C-alpha positions in Angstrom: 0.0 0.0 0.0 1.5 3.4 -1.1 1.6 6.5 0.9 -0.4 9.7 0.1 2.5 11.1 -2.0 2.8 8.0 -4.1 -1.0 8.0 -4.6 -1.0 11.6 -5.7 2.1 11.1 -8.0 0.3 8.2 -9.7 -2.8 10.3 -10.1 -0.8 13.1 -11.6 1.0 10.8 -14.0 -2.3 9.3 -15.1 -3.8 12.8 -15.6 -0.9 13.9 -17.7 -0.7 10.7 -19.8 -1.5 11.4 -23.5 -4.5 9.7 -25.1 -2.1 7.2 -26.6 -0.9 6.3 -23.1 2.4 8.1 -23.4 3.4 10.8 -20.9 3.9 14.1 -22.5 7.5 15.3 -21.9 8.9 18.8 -21.5 10.3 19.9 -24.8 13.8 21.3 -24.0 13.6 23.2 -27.3 11.4 25.7 -25.5 14.4 26.7 -23.4 16.4 27.4 -26.6 13.9 30.0 -27.8 15.1 33.6 -27.8 13.8 35.8 -25.0 12.2 37.9 -27.6 9.4 35.3 -27.9 8.3 36.1 -24.4 5.4 38.5 -24.0 7.1 41.8 -23.4 6.2 45.4 -23.4 8.5 48.4 -23.9 10.6 48.8 -20.7 9.8 51.7 -18.4 12.8 54.0 -18.5 13.9 56.8 -16.3 16.9 59.0 -15.6 18.9 58.8 -12.4 17.7 62.2 -11.3 14.0 61.2 -11.5 12.3 60.8 -8.2 11.6 57.3 -6.7 7.9 58.3 -6.3 7.6 59.0 -10.0 9.1 55.6 -10.8 6.9 53.9 -8.2 3.8 55.6 -9.7 4.7 54.3 -13.2 5.3 50.8 -11.9 1.9 50.8 -10.2 0.1 52.3 -13.2 1.7 49.9 -15.7 1.6 46.8 -13.4 5.4 46.4 -13.7 7.9 45.1 -11.2 10.8 47.4 -12.2 12.0 50.3 -14.2 15.3 50.8 -15.9 17.6 53.8 -15.4 19.5 54.8 -18.5 22.2 57.5 -18.8 19.8 59.9 -20.6 16.4 58.6 -19.3 15.4 57.3 -22.7 15.5 54.0 -24.6 18.4 55.4 -26.6 20.7 55.4 -23.5 22.7 52.7 -22.0 21.3 50.8 -19.0 23.0 52.2 -15.8 20.6 50.8 -13.2 17.4 49.0 -12.3 14.9 49.9 -9.6 12.6 47.0 -8.5 9.7 46.2 -6.1 12.3 44.7 -3.9 14.2 48.0 -3.9 11.0 49.8 -2.9 10.7 47.5 0.2 14.4 47.4 1.2 15.7 50.8 0.3 12.7 53.0 0.7 10.1 51.5 3.1 12.5 49.6 5.4 14.7 52.7 5.5 11.8 54.8 6.5 12.6 57.2 3.6 10.3 59.5 1.6 10.3 58.4 -2.0 9.5 61.9 -3.1 12.8 63.1 -1.7 14.9 60.3 -3.2 16.3 60.1 -6.7 16.6 56.8 -8.5 20.3 57.4 -8.7 20.5 57.2 -4.9 18.7 53.9 -4.5 18.9 52.0 -7.8 20.9 48.9 -8.2 23.8 50.1 -10.3 25.2 48.4 -13.4 22.7 45.5 -13.2 23.5 42.2 -14.9 21.9 42.2 -18.4 21.4 39.7 -21.1 21.9 40.1 -24.8 18.5 40.5 -26.4 19.1 37.4 -28.5 19.9 35.2 -25.5 17.8 32.1 -25.0 15.2 31.6 -22.3 17.6 29.1 -20.7 20.1 31.9 -20.2 17.5 34.1 -18.7 16.5 31.4 -16.3 20.2 30.8 -15.4 20.7 34.5 -14.7 17.6 34.6 -12.6 18.4 31.5 -10.6 22.1 32.1 -10.0 21.7 35.8 -9.3 18.4 35.6 -7.4 16.7 38.0 -9.8 13.1 38.3 -10.7 13.8 40.8 -13.5 16.6 40.8 -16.0 17.1 43.6 -18.6 17.9 42.4 -22.2 20.0 44.9 -24.1 21.3 45.3 -27.7 25.0 45.3 -28.6 25.3 49.0 -27.4 23.8 48.3 -24.0 20.5 50.0 -24.9 17.4 48.4 -23.3 15.3 46.2 -25.5 13.1 44.4 -23.0 12.9 43.3 -19.4 12.4 39.6 -18.8 10.4 38.7 -15.7 9.7 35.4 -14.0 6.1 36.1 -14.8 6.9 36.3 -18.5 8.5 32.9 -18.4 5.7 31.3 -16.5 3.2 32.7 -19.0 5.3 31.3 -21.8 5.3 27.8 -20.3 1.5 28.0 -19.6 0.9 28.9 -23.2 3.2 25.9 -24.3 1.3 23.5 -22.1 -2.2 24.9 -21.7 -4.0 21.6 -21.4 -1.7 20.3 -18.7 -1.8 23.4 -16.6 -5.1 25.1 -17.2 -7.2 22.0 -17.0 -6.2 20.8 -13.6 -8.8 20.2 -10.9 -9.5 23.2 -8.7 -7.4 21.9 -5.8 -4.3 19.7 -5.6 -5.1 16.1 -4.8 -8.9 16.6 -5.0 -9.3 13.4 -7.1 -8.3 11.2 -4.2 -11.1 12.5 -2.0 -13.9 11.8 -4.5 -16.3 9.0 -3.6 -17.2 6.5 -6.2 -20.6 6.7 -7.7 -23.0 3.8 -7.1 -23.3 1.3 -4.3 
């Protein structure tokens, strides 16, 4: 007699089995896709002398987790920094500081690690895991911002690649094992 984990694992394997009885496998080719296939919007870009409150307002309005700081405050400038939700918590709120009185240049993460805009999703995941990042800027050969890759973008990409396996799950994990059989 198996334990609950074994029972749930067997149920999951049965659920994910293809109609022909074969389990669908993760296609490693997805990781070789360039980061440009991810759903991305134009990065939010500011100058180092812009206020933190201005950047925080833009992040909130646009539902973004970060802004990039370039040398001239435009997409034509080289990336010089990044300001993230984590920075809001650690460098503004935890410090008891007023964001209206802070410039991004004072509190941004300087010279953030970036990826080439033609890098693969595997490289983005590597950078995120090794560095502990949730957002990684992708830049062109001149260091100008092209896009920002977020963990959320990668999750959305994987969900789109496996919609049946992810979106058709029961409403709660392990719910199948609690169902009673119909009949006597």
